[in-house]
C-alpha positions as CSV (number, residue, x, y, z in Angstrom):
1,M,-49.9,-12.7,45.3
2,K,-52.2,-15.4,46.4
3,I,-53.7,-18.0,43.6
4,P,-48.4,-29.1,37.3
5,F,-44.7,-32.1,36.7
6,F,-42.2,-34.1,36.0
7,K,-39.9,-36.6,34.9
8,P,-37.2,-36.0,37.3
9,L,-34.5,-36.3,39.5
10,F,-31.1,-36.6,40.7
11,V,-30.0,-36.2,44.2
12,A,-26.8,-34.7,45.5
13,G,-24.8,-37.4,47.1
14,I,-25.0,-41.2,47.3
15,A,-26.5,-43.6,49.8
16,F,-25.8,-42.7,53.4
17,T,-25.6,-45.0,56.5
18,F,-26.2,-43.1,59.7
19,A,-27.1,-43.8,63.3
20,A,-30.3,-42.1,64.5
21,C,-29.5,-38.7,66.2
22,G,-30.0,-38.5,69.9
23,T,-32.0,-41.7,70.2
24,T,-31.4,-45.4,71.0
25,N,-33.1,-46.4,67.8
26,P,-31.5,-49.1,65.5
27,I,-29.0,-47.8,63.0
28,L,-30.7,-46.0,60.1
29,I,-29.8,-47.3,56.7
30,S,-31.5,-45.3,53.9
31,T,-30.8,-44.7,50.3
32,P,-31.8,-41.3,48.8
33,V,-34.3,-41.0,46.0
34,E,-32.1,-40.4,42.9
35,N,-31.7,-40.9,39.2
36,I,-35.5,-40.8,38.6
37,D,-35.0,-39.8,35.0
38,E,-34.1,-43.5,34.4
39,I,-37.2,-45.1,35.9
40,P,-40.7,-45.5,34.3
41,L,-43.2,-42.9,35.6
42,K,-46.9,-43.0,36.0
43,V,-48.7,-42.1,32.8
44,T,-52.3,-42.7,33.9
45,P,-54.5,-40.0,35.5
46,L,-54.4,-39.7,39.2
47,T,-57.3,-41.1,41.1
48,D,-59.3,-38.8,43.4
49,I,-57.4,-40.2,46.5
50,Q,-54.1,-39.8,44.8
51,L,-54.8,-36.2,43.7
52,K,-55.8,-35.2,47.2
53,N,-52.5,-36.6,48.6
54,W,-50.1,-36.3,45.6
55,G,-47.7,-34.0,47.4
56,Q,-47.0,-36.7,50.0
57,Y,-46.2,-39.5,47.5
58,D,-42.9,-40.9,46.3
59,L,-41.7,-41.4,42.8
60,V,-40.0,-44.7,43.3
61,T,-42.7,-46.3,45.4
62,D,-45.8,-44.7,44.0
63,T,-44.7,-43.3,40.6
64,I,-46.2,-40.0,41.7
65,P,-43.8,-37.0,42.0
66,G,-44.5,-35.9,45.5
67,M,-42.0,-35.0,48.3
68,S,-41.7,-38.6,49.7
69,I,-43.5,-37.6,52.9
70,N,-45.2,-40.9,53.5
71,K,-42.0,-42.8,52.8
72,A,-40.1,-40.6,55.3
73,Y,-42.6,-41.3,58.1
74,S,-42.8,-45.0,57.4
75,E,-39.0,-45.6,57.0
76,I,-37.2,-42.9,59.0
77,I,-39.4,-41.1,61.5
78,K,-41.6,-43.9,62.8
79,N,-39.3,-44.8,65.7
80,K,-38.0,-41.3,66.5
81,T,-39.2,-38.8,69.1
82,G,-38.9,-35.2,68.0
83,N,-39.2,-31.9,69.7
84,Q,-42.2,-29.6,69.3
85,V,-41.7,-26.8,66.8
86,I,-43.7,-23.6,66.5
87,V,-44.5,-22.6,62.9
88,A,-45.9,-19.1,62.4
89,V,-48.4,-18.6,59.6
90,L,-48.1,-15.0,58.6
91,D,-51.2,-14.7,56.4
92,S,-54.9,-13.7,56.1
93,G,-55.8,-15.4,59.4
94,V,-56.5,-19.0,60.4
95,D,-59.8,-20.7,61.4
96,I,-58.3,-22.1,64.7
97,T,-61.5,-24.0,65.4
98,H,-61.2,-26.2,62.3
99,E,-61.5,-29.9,63.2
100,D,-58.2,-30.7,61.6
101,L,-56.3,-27.8,63.1
102,K,-57.6,-27.0,66.6
103,S,-55.3,-29.6,68.2
104,V,-52.2,-28.1,66.6
105,V,-52.9,-24.4,67.3
106,W,-50.2,-22.7,69.3
107,V,-51.2,-21.5,72.8
108,N,-49.3,-18.8,74.6
109,R,-49.0,-20.3,78.0
110,G,-47.8,-17.0,79.5
111,E,-51.1,-15.3,78.7
112,V,-54.3,-15.5,80.6
113,A,-57.2,-15.6,78.1
114,N,-59.4,-12.6,77.8
115,N,-58.5,-10.8,81.0
116,G,-57.6,-7.6,79.3
117,R,-54.0,-7.6,80.5
118,D,-50.6,-8.3,78.9
119,D,-49.7,-11.1,81.3
120,D,-46.4,-12.1,79.6
121,N,-45.3,-8.5,79.0
122,N,-44.7,-9.1,75.3
123,G,-46.5,-5.9,74.3
124,Y,-49.7,-7.7,73.1
125,I,-52.9,-8.1,75.2
126,D,-54.6,-11.5,75.3
127,D,-52.5,-12.9,72.4
128,V,-53.4,-16.5,73.3
129,N,-53.0,-17.9,69.8
130,G,-51.1,-15.2,67.9
131,W,-51.9,-11.6,66.8
132,N,-54.1,-9.8,64.3
133,F,-52.2,-6.8,62.9
134,L,-55.1,-5.9,60.7
135,G,-57.6,-5.4,63.5
136,D,-61.1,-5.3,61.8
137,A,-59.7,-4.3,58.4
138,V,-60.5,-6.7,55.5
139,K,-60.5,-5.0,52.1
140,E,-57.5,-3.2,50.8
141,N,-55.9,-1.6,47.8
142,L,-53.0,-3.0,46.0
143,E,-49.7,-1.3,46.8
144,Y,-49.3,0.5,43.5
145,T,-52.9,1.8,43.9
146,R,-51.9,3.2,47.3
147,I,-48.8,4.8,45.9
148,Y,-50.7,6.3,43.0
149,K,-53.4,7.6,45.3
150,R,-51.0,9.0,47.8
151,L,-48.8,10.8,45.4
152,K,-51.3,11.8,42.7
153,S,-51.9,15.3,43.8
154,K,-48.1,15.9,44.2
155,Y,-47.0,14.7,40.8
156,D,-49.9,14.2,38.4
157,G,-49.5,16.2,35.2
158,K,-45.9,17.3,36.0
159,P,-43.3,16.6,33.4
160,A,-40.1,14.8,34.4
161,G,-38.0,17.9,33.8
162,A,-39.9,19.8,36.4
163,I,-39.0,17.4,39.2
164,S,-36.2,18.3,41.6
165,S,-33.3,15.9,42.1
166,G,-34.5,15.3,45.7
167,N,-37.9,14.1,44.5
168,R,-36.7,12.2,41.5
169,A,-36.7,8.7,43.0
170,E,-40.2,9.2,44.5
171,Y,-41.4,10.6,41.2
172,D,-40.1,7.6,39.3
173,V,-41.9,5.2,41.7
174,Y,-45.1,7.2,41.2
175,V,-44.8,7.0,37.4
176,S,-44.3,3.3,37.5
177,A,-47.2,2.8,40.0
178,K,-49.5,4.9,37.9
179,S,-48.6,3.0,34.8
180,E,-49.2,-0.4,36.5
181,Y,-52.5,0.8,38.0
182,E,-53.9,2.0,34.7
183,K,-52.9,-1.1,32.9
184,E,-54.3,-3.5,35.5
185,Y,-57.4,-1.5,36.1
186,N,-58.3,-1.4,32.4
187,E,-57.6,-5.1,32.0
188,N,-59.9,-6.0,34.9
189,V,-62.7,-3.8,33.5
190,Q,-62.3,-5.4,30.1
191,N,-62.2,-8.9,31.5
192,K,-65.4,-8.2,33.6
193,T,-67.2,-6.8,30.6
194,Q,-66.1,-9.8,28.4
195,Y,-67.2,-12.4,30.9
196,E,-70.6,-10.6,31.4
197,Q,-71.2,-10.7,27.6
198,I,-70.2,-14.4,27.4
199,K,-72.5,-15.2,30.3
200,Q,-75.4,-13.3,28.8
201,Q,-75.0,-15.1,25.4
202,L,-74.4,-18.5,27.1
203,T,-77.5,-18.1,29.2
204,I,-79.7,-17.4,26.2
205,A,-78.2,-20.4,24.3
206,H,-78.5,-22.7,27.2
207,K,-82.2,-21.8,27.8
208,A,-83.0,-22.5,24.2
209,V,-81.2,-25.8,24.0
210,S,-82.5,-27.0,27.4
211,A,-86.0,-26.3,26.2
212,K,-85.4,-28.4,23.1
213,L,-83.7,-31.3,24.9
214,G,-86.0,-31.2,27.9
215,K,-83.1,-31.1,30.4
216,E,-80.4,-28.7,31.7
217,D,-77.6,-31.2,32.3
218,Y,-77.2,-32.5,28.7
219,T,-73.9,-34.2,27.7
220,K,-71.6,-33.5,24.8
221,K,-73.0,-36.5,23.1
222,E,-76.6,-35.3,23.5
223,L,-75.8,-31.8,22.3
224,A,-73.9,-33.2,19.3
225,A,-76.9,-35.4,18.4
226,M,-79.4,-32.5,18.7
227,E,-80.9,-31.4,15.4
228,A,-80.4,-27.6,14.8
229,T,-82.6,-26.5,11.9
230,T,-82.3,-22.7,12.2
231,Q,-79.2,-20.6,11.9
232,E,-79.8,-19.3,15.4
233,M,-80.0,-22.7,16.9
234,Q,-76.9,-23.7,15.0
235,Q,-75.0,-20.8,16.6
236,Y,-76.3,-21.8,20.1
237,K,-75.2,-25.3,19.5
238,A,-71.7,-24.3,18.4
239,M,-71.2,-22.0,21.3
240,L,-72.3,-24.5,23.9
241,A,-70.1,-27.2,22.3
242,Q,-67.2,-24.9,22.6
243,I,-67.9,-24.3,26.3
244,Q,-68.4,-28.0,26.9
245,N,-65.0,-28.8,25.3
246,N,-63.0,-26.0,26.8
247,V,-64.6,-25.1,30.1
248,N,-67.0,-27.6,31.6
249,E,-69.3,-30.2,30.0
250,N,-72.0,-29.3,32.5
251,I,-73.3,-25.9,31.3
252,P,-74.9,-24.9,34.6
253,A,-71.6,-25.5,36.3
254,A,-69.9,-23.4,33.5
255,L,-72.4,-20.6,34.1
256,K,-71.5,-20.7,37.9
257,E,-67.8,-20.5,37.0
258,L,-68.5,-17.5,34.9
259,S,-70.5,-15.8,37.7
260,E,-67.6,-16.5,40.1
261,A,-65.1,-14.9,37.6
262,I,-67.4,-11.8,37.2
263,D,-67.5,-11.5,41.0
264,Y,-63.7,-11.8,41.2
265,F,-63.2,-8.9,38.7
266,T,-65.9,-6.9,40.3
267,N,-64.3,-7.3,43.8
268,R,-60.9,-6.3,42.4
269,I,-62.4,-3.1,40.8
270,D,-64.3,-2.2,43.9
271,T,-61.4,-2.8,46.3
272,H,-57.9,-3.3,44.9
273,F,-58.3,-0.4,42.4
274,N,-60.7,1.8,44.3
275,L,-59.0,5.2,44.7
276,N,-61.7,6.2,47.3
277,L,-61.2,3.2,49.5
278,D,-59.5,3.7,52.9
279,G,-59.2,0.2,54.1
280,R,-56.7,1.1,56.8
281,A,-58.9,3.8,58.5
282,I,-60.6,1.2,60.8
283,V,-57.2,0.1,62.2
284,G,-56.3,3.6,63.4
285,D,-52.5,3.5,63.1
286,N,-50.1,5.1,60.7
287,P,-49.0,2.2,58.4
288,Y,-45.9,4.0,57.4
289,D,-44.5,4.6,60.9
290,I,-42.8,1.5,62.2
291,T,-42.7,2.9,65.8
292,D,-46.6,3.2,65.8
293,N,-46.9,-0.4,66.9
294,K,-49.7,-0.6,69.4
295,Y,-52.6,-1.7,67.2
296,G,-54.5,-4.7,66.1
297,N,-56.2,-7.4,68.3
298,N,-56.1,-11.1,69.2
299,K,-58.8,-12.2,66.8
300,V,-56.5,-14.3,64.6
301,S,-59.5,-15.7,62.7
302,G,-60.4,-12.3,61.5
303,P,-63.4,-9.9,62.3
304,T,-66.1,-11.2,59.9
305,K,-68.4,-14.2,59.7
306,D,-67.4,-14.5,56.0
307,K,-64.8,-17.2,56.4
308,E,-63.7,-16.6,52.8
309,D,-61.5,-13.9,54.3
310,V,-59.4,-16.5,56.1
311,K,-59.5,-19.3,53.6
312,H,-56.0,-18.6,52.3
313,G,-54.4,-18.7,55.8
314,T,-56.4,-21.7,56.9
315,H,-55.4,-23.7,53.7
316,V,-51.7,-22.8,54.3
317,A,-51.9,-23.9,57.9
318,G,-53.4,-27.3,56.9
319,I,-50.7,-28.0,54.4
320,I,-48.1,-27.5,57.1
321,A,-49.7,-29.2,60.1
322,A,-53.2,-30.6,59.8
323,K,-53.3,-33.4,62.3
324,R,-51.7,-36.5,60.9
325,G,-53.5,-39.9,61.2
326,N,-56.8,-38.6,62.7
327,N,-58.9,-39.9,59.7
328,L,-60.2,-36.5,58.9
329,G,-59.8,-34.5,55.7
330,M,-56.0,-34.6,55.1
331,D,-52.6,-35.0,56.7
332,G,-50.3,-32.0,57.1
333,V,-46.6,-32.4,56.2
334,A,-45.3,-32.0,59.8
335,N,-46.1,-33.6,63.1
336,N,-44.8,-32.2,66.5
337,V,-45.9,-28.7,65.2
338,K,-47.9,-25.9,66.7
339,I,-49.3,-23.2,64.4
340,M,-49.0,-19.6,65.5
341,A,-51.5,-17.6,63.6
342,I,-50.5,-14.0,62.6
343,R,-53.0,-12.1,60.6
344,A,-51.3,-9.5,58.4
345,V,-52.4,-10.0,54.8
346,P,-55.7,-8.4,53.8
347,D,-57.8,-8.8,50.7
348,G,-55.4,-6.7,48.7
349,D,-51.7,-6.0,49.3
350,E,-50.1,-6.3,52.7
351,Y,-48.4,-3.3,54.4
352,D,-44.6,-3.5,55.0
353,K,-45.1,-2.5,58.6
354,D,-47.5,-5.3,59.4
355,I,-45.2,-7.9,57.8
356,A,-42.1,-6.6,59.7
357,L,-43.9,-6.5,63.0
358,G,-45.5,-9.9,62.3
359,I,-42.1,-11.5,61.7
360,R,-40.7,-9.9,64.9
361,Y,-43.8,-11.1,66.9
362,A,-43.2,-14.7,65.6
363,V,-39.5,-14.6,66.4
364,D,-40.0,-13.1,69.9
365,N,-42.7,-15.7,70.8
366,G,-40.8,-18.8,69.9
367,A,-41.4,-19.6,66.2
368,K,-38.6,-21.5,64.6
369,V,-40.2,-21.4,61.1
370,I,-42.2,-18.6,59.5
371,N,-44.3,-19.2,56.4
372,T,-44.8,-16.1,54.2
373,S,-47.2,-16.9,51.3
374,F,-47.7,-13.4,49.9
375,G,-45.8,-10.8,47.9
376,K,-46.0,-7.7,45.8
377,Y,-43.9,-5.8,43.3
378,F,-44.0,-2.3,44.9
379,S,-42.8,-1.7,48.5
380,P,-42.7,1.8,50.0
381,N,-40.8,0.6,53.1
382,P,-38.7,-2.4,52.2
383,E,-36.3,-1.5,55.0
384,F,-38.9,-2.4,57.6
385,V,-39.0,-6.0,56.3
386,I,-35.3,-6.3,55.6
387,D,-34.6,-5.3,59.2
388,A,-37.1,-8.0,60.4
389,L,-35.5,-10.6,58.2
390,K,-32.1,-9.8,59.7
391,Y,-33.6,-10.0,63.2
392,A,-35.1,-13.4,62.4
393,A,-31.7,-14.5,61.1
394,S,-30.0,-13.3,64.3
395,K,-32.5,-15.5,66.3
396,D,-32.0,-18.6,64.2
397,V,-35.5,-18.5,62.6
398,L,-36.1,-19.9,59.1
399,I,-38.5,-18.0,56.7
400,V,-40.1,-20.0,53.9
401,N,-41.4,-17.6,51.2
402,A,-43.7,-18.0,48.2
403,A,-42.1,-17.0,44.9
404,G,-45.3,-15.6,43.3
405,N,-47.8,-16.5,40.7
406,E,-47.2,-14.3,37.6
407,G,-44.9,-16.6,35.6
408,L,-42.1,-14.1,35.9
409,D,-38.3,-14.4,36.0
410,L,-37.5,-12.9,39.4
411,D,-33.9,-12.3,38.3
412,T,-35.3,-9.6,36.1
413,K,-38.3,-8.5,38.3
414,M,-38.0,-7.5,41.9
415,V,-40.6,-8.9,44.3
416,Y,-41.2,-8.2,48.0
417,P,-40.4,-9.6,50.5
418,N,-37.0,-10.4,49.2
419,D,-33.7,-11.5,50.8
420,Q,-31.5,-10.0,48.0
421,T,-30.6,-6.5,47.0
422,P,-32.2,-5.2,43.8
423,Q,-28.9,-3.9,42.4
424,N,-26.7,-7.0,42.3
425,S,-28.8,-9.9,43.7
426,T,-26.4,-10.2,46.7
427,E,-28.1,-12.2,49.5
428,I,-28.7,-10.1,52.5
429,V,-29.6,-12.9,54.9
430,N,-29.1,-16.7,54.8
431,N,-32.4,-17.7,56.5
432,V,-34.9,-17.1,53.7
433,L,-36.0,-20.0,51.4
434,T,-38.0,-19.0,48.4
435,V,-40.2,-21.6,46.8
436,G,-41.7,-22.0,43.3
437,A,-44.6,-24.3,42.4
438,L,-44.7,-27.7,40.7
439,N,-47.5,-29.4,38.7
440,Y,-48.5,-33.1,38.9
441,E,-48.1,-33.6,35.2
442,Y,-45.0,-35.3,33.8
443,G,-42.4,-34.1,31.3
444,S,-42.6,-30.6,30.0
445,G,-45.5,-29.8,32.4
446,L,-43.4,-30.2,35.5
447,V,-43.5,-26.5,36.5
448,A,-46.8,-24.8,37.2
449,G,-47.6,-22.4,34.5
450,F,-48.3,-19.6,37.0
451,S,-45.1,-20.0,39.0
452,N,-42.4,-17.4,39.2
453,F,-38.9,-18.7,38.8
454,G,-35.3,-17.4,38.9
455,K,-31.8,-18.9,38.9
456,S,-30.8,-16.4,41.6
457,N,-34.0,-15.5,43.4
458,V,-35.9,-18.8,43.7
459,D,-34.3,-21.5,45.8
460,V,-36.4,-24.7,45.2
461,F,-39.7,-26.0,43.8
462,A,-42.4,-27.9,45.6
463,P,-46.0,-29.2,44.9
464,G,-48.3,-26.2,44.3
465,T,-51.0,-27.2,41.8
466,K,-54.4,-28.4,42.9
467,I,-53.5,-28.9,46.6
468,W,-56.2,-30.3,48.9
469,S,-56.2,-28.7,52.4
470,T,-58.2,-27.3,55.2
471,T,-60.7,-24.4,54.6
472,P,-62.9,-22.6,57.1
473,N,-65.8,-24.2,58.9
474,N,-64.5,-27.8,58.8
475,T,-64.3,-27.9,55.0
476,Y,-61.6,-28.8,52.6
477,E,-60.8,-27.5,49.1
478,Y,-58.3,-27.6,46.3
479,L,-56.3,-24.4,45.9
480,Q,-53.2,-23.7,44.0
481,G,-50.3,-21.3,43.8
482,T,-46.8,-20.8,45.2
483,S,-48.8,-20.0,48.3
484,M,-49.4,-23.7,48.6
485,A,-45.8,-24.7,47.7
486,A,-44.2,-22.6,50.4
487,P,-46.1,-24.3,53.3
488,A,-45.2,-27.7,52.0
489,V,-41.6,-26.7,52.4
490,A,-42.3,-25.0,55.7
491,G,-43.6,-28.4,56.9
492,V,-40.4,-30.1,55.7
493,A,-38.3,-27.5,57.5
494,A,-40.4,-28.0,60.7
495,V,-39.9,-31.8,60.6
496,I,-36.1,-31.3,60.2
497,R,-36.0,-28.8,63.1
498,S,-38.1,-31.2,65.2
499,Y,-35.9,-34.2,64.8
500,Y,-32.5,-32.4,64.4
501,P,-32.9,-29.4,66.7
502,K,-29.2,-28.6,66.8
503,L,-29.2,-27.7,63.1
504,T,-29.4,-23.9,62.5
505,A,-31.9,-22.2,60.2
506,A,-29.2,-21.6,57.6
507,Q,-28.2,-25.3,57.7
508,V,-31.8,-26.4,57.4
509,K,-32.2,-24.2,54.3
510,Q,-29.1,-25.7,52.7
511,I,-30.1,-29.3,53.5
512,I,-33.5,-28.7,51.9
513,M,-31.8,-27.3,48.8
514,N,-29.0,-29.8,48.6
515,S,-31.1,-32.9,49.2
516,G,-33.8,-32.2,46.6
517,V,-34.4,-34.2,43.4
518,S,-34.0,-32.9,39.9
519,T,-34.5,-33.7,36.2
520,K,-32.5,-33.1,33.1
521,A,-35.7,-32.3,31.2
522,S,-36.7,-29.1,29.6
523,V,-40.0,-27.7,30.8
524,V,-42.5,-25.1,29.7
525,V,-42.4,-22.0,31.9
526,S,-45.0,-19.3,32.4
527,E,-47.8,-18.3,30.0
528,N,-45.2,-17.2,27.5
529,T,-44.4,-20.9,27.0
530,L,-40.7,-20.5,27.5
531,N,-38.7,-23.7,27.3
532,K,-36.0,-23.9,29.9
533,K,-34.0,-26.6,31.6
534,F,-35.5,-27.3,35.0
535,T,-32.1,-27.0,36.6
536,D,-32.0,-23.4,35.4
537,L,-35.1,-22.2,37.2
538,S,-33.8,-22.0,40.7
539,V,-30.6,-21.8,42.8
540,S,-30.7,-25.5,43.6
541,G,-32.4,-26.7,40.4
542,K,-34.3,-29.2,42.6
543,M,-37.6,-30.2,44.0
544,V,-37.9,-30.6,47.8
545,N,-37.9,-34.1,49.1
546,L,-38.4,-34.8,52.9
547,Y,-37.0,-38.4,52.8
548,N,-33.7,-37.2,51.3
549,A,-33.6,-34.1,53.5
550,L,-33.8,-36.3,56.7
551,I,-30.9,-38.5,55.4
552,L,-28.8,-35.4,54.8
553,A,-29.8,-33.9,58.1
554,E,-28.7,-37.0,59.9
555,K,-25.3,-36.6,58.2
556,E,-25.0,-32.9,58.9
557,S,-26.0,-33.3,62.6
558,K,-23.0,-35.4,63.4
């Protein structure tokens, strides 16, 4: 799973007065952000600068519902000296040469670069900045496609009554995977066809109207004023007006968006649903054997020159740790951070083995926070990942996980990775923090329409709509998804672990949850437009707030 807000907030606890931990700084006197439902909020549109930084703003000071990052740095962190924290980005890869990231990339000091030897004896040769568990693989099926493909010859056409009890569980998974595959494949084919038809019709209409108006970038006003004397021209005018009002006033830009959508569905059909694709062949391992672990390479930026392949991971890394205060594209949430790049998520669904080994690699090489902005709804080997989560918990490592982007209630739909059992939602480990996405719109639009939620399976919410961050080749873009919300929280966790290193991963998780801000308002959830209380959408019922988290961390560290 890779892809706005609110009138909020009430914070657990009252004002705290604490001495700075482990420093000779003046006594810290801070009042948590709270009772925001009672103050007037910003109702005017955000400026371009505000939109690019909205996740860092504070409701009280700026009337913008961010995580109070700037306020935390100016009022709490400014006179403190923290410890360096390694944050692992388990993702599609990271452009480690990016101007805003190269100074914060983790370097394995125990490894001599490019000498072909495993100098630190950690099992990985020349892993200077992390490890690439995908090798040269890029394109992959979705997990239910792989399951359907793998079991098709064994079960296709067989009635349920002919299946032995020993194969029943596997057969049921096959039936479910086949059903999901057929539904999603057909929807993507239909969407591609529909968009192609719309583009064809729009191109014809635009060509005719452009010729009549003598320009291609005509405005709504100019189109409305154009005289249409034939039925055909009237139809063109009506269609173009509809596109201008609902998609983009600039028709050439709308045509470009249509082309991008067509390319998106074409790519999914050719890769995610392609039963003849063997994306793993180039890696050379058995992806279902956890003991077959000598594979991959040290190319954490991926194997291709097409940097689109590592856009997701680069964007995530920037949200966490893009160098603060260097007057480049943006500021990450955390300072004192080094990003360990672990490539394990292809264009398609990740393999359980890669994720499990990626988590173990991060833990064994010093990461104290791991960001996991991915997920899927089928998992052949969930035990691989569960064991890795337990291992991370035993080593005091916090994992910050994206909730997913399908607008689903995760209390009724199992997603992987997951720190709870599917049978009774019992928490398996206490070091996983699952994050939903918020929007920057107020009132009922608080929760991003795409965000998954769940009173038992989502812990907190954080900014995830239209997030400006680093993208490959020294560029910056807006992306959105719970994939963007999770690294915002990973950054908060890293700040806490930097300035309060004695706090455990479990304590940091609880501090982030308990210190958040909330609202009594009802919000629209998912594309089904369900109305729910914001407090019922997650375990904490809150939005992450760094300023409040540092105040509570000060108290808990005593």
